[in-house]
C-alpha positions in Angstrom: -3.7 37.4 7.2 -2.0 38.5 3.7 -2.7 36.3 0.7 0.1 34.6 0.6 -0.4 32.8 3.8 -3.9 32.6 3.0 -2.6 30.7 0.1 -0.5 28.5 2.0 -3.2 28.0 4.9 -5.3 26.8 2.6 -2.9 24.7 0.6 -1.6 22.9 4.2 -5.5 22.2 4.4 -6.5 20.6 1.3 -2.7 18.6 2.1 -4.4 17.2 5.3 -8.2 16.4 3.9 -6.3 14.7 0.8 -4.2 12.5 2.6 -7.1 11.3 5.6 -9.7 11.1 2.6 -7.3 9.0 0.8 -6.5 6.7 3.9 -10.3 6.5 4.4 -10.8 5.1 1.0 -8.4 2.8 1.0 -9.5 1.0 4.2 -12.8 1.3 3.2 -13.1 0.7 -0.9 -9.5 -1.5 -0.5 -9.8 -3.6 2.6 -14.3 -3.9 2.2 -14.5 -4.9 -1.3 -11.3 -4.8 -3.3 -9.1 -7.4 -0.7 -12.1 -9.0 1.1 -11.6 -12.4 -0.2 -8.3 -12.4 1.0 -8.7 -10.2 4.3 -11.7 -13.2 5.1 -9.0 -15.8 5.4 -8.4 -14.4 8.6 -10.3 -13.8 11.6 -11.0 -11.1 13.8 -13.2 -11.0 17.0 -14.7 -14.2 15.0 -16.2 -12.5 12.0 -13.7 -12.6 8.6 -11.4 -9.7 8.5 -13.0 -8.8 5.3 -16.5 -8.5 6.3 -15.3 -6.5 9.5 -13.6 -3.9 7.5 -16.8 -3.7 5.3 -19.3 -3.4 8.4 -17.4 -2.2 10.9 -13.3 -0.7 10.2 -14.0 1.9 7.8 -16.6 3.6 9.9 -14.1 3.4 13.0 -11.3 4.2 10.6 -13.8 7.2 9.2 -14.1 8.6 13.1 -10.5 8.0 13.6 -9.4 10.4 10.7 -12.3 13.1 11.7 -10.2 13.1 15.5 -7.0 13.4 13.5 -8.2 16.1 11.2 -9.8 18.2 14.1 -6.2 17.5 16.0 -4.1 19.0 12.6 -6.5 21.4 12.2 -5.8 22.7 15.7 -2.8 23.0 15.2 -2.6 24.6 11.6 -5.1 27.2 13.0 -2.6 28.2 16.0 0.6 28.1 13.5 -1.4 30.9 11.3 -2.7 32.6 14.4 -6.3 31.9 13.6 -8.9 31.5 16.3 -12.5 30.7 16.3 -13.3 33.1 18.8 -13.3 36.7 19.2 -11.9 37.5 22.9 -14.9 39.2 24.7 -13.9 42.8 25.6 -15.1 43.5 29.3 -16.1 47.3 29.2 -16.1 48.9 33.7 
């Protein structure tokens, strides 16, 4: 892969990470801390929604974002022809 393609690959990788980490920050910091009072007026599964986000929601969001990152990076790797495993050469 030439330098221009490596740079494009890295730029797109960083963009994916930035978007996903921004979502996680908004959910964990925003829903769990900043907007907790407003969200606590709504109940979710028997608990105030702000409390739920602070305790469970940010963790579940993070796990979902990891899965999305893996899916997007697999697609990006295929697009750029990057493989994790070298093909085994069988000698006869």
